Structures are given as structure tokens and as C-alpha cells.
C-alpha positions, 0 to 999 in steps of 0.5 A, a space after each residue: 431520452 429515457 431516464 435509464 439512459 441518463 443513469 450511469 452505473 456506480 459499480 462494475 457489478 452488483 457484487 461490487 455494490 454490495 461490498 461497497 455497502 458493507 465497507 460503508 456500514 463498517 466504516 472501513 477504508 477503501 482498499 489500498 493499492 498493494 504496491 503502496 502497502 508494500 512500500 509503507 510496510 518496508 518504510 515502517 520496518 526500516 524506521 523500526 530498525 533505526 529505532 532498535 539499532 540506530 543508523 540510517 537504513 535504506 529500502 530497496 524494492 524490486 517487484 520484478 524479482 520479488 525482492 524487498 531489501 532493508 539494509 543499513 547504509 554504510 558511511 564512507 569512512 567505514 571499512 
């Protein structure tokens, strides 16, 4: 079998290879999943709200509706 048949491509295209090389040279992290970025940012905001205003905050994310909701939880004894 020829050598060219034994080599597997590491990148989908030459452009992907160039971008990967630039990331490596800049010591940049790999791209993040956008869903995880939204989840982390919402959690970060809810933590900041708890530090600023106190209380327990919940996060609701609905990607279908385009909704990110960060709201203070109401305790059962409160009106």
C-alpha cells in the first residue's frame, strides 16, 4: 500500500489547518461550544446577582424561543 493511503488528514481543509496553527502559535484555547458559552455566562451573571443583591438565583435558558432568564427564587413563605 502506498504511503499516501496510510496518511489520514488531521484537518477538514487547508484553512482549518492554518487556523489551528495560528491558535497554537498564539497559545489560544480551542473554540468553545456556543451552547456551553451561553450556559457559563448565564451562571456567571446569576452568581454576580447573588453577590450584589443576595438571595438564590435561578437560570432558565430556552434556545428554541431565544430566551435567557435569570430570576431570584421566591421562598415559599414569601407573598
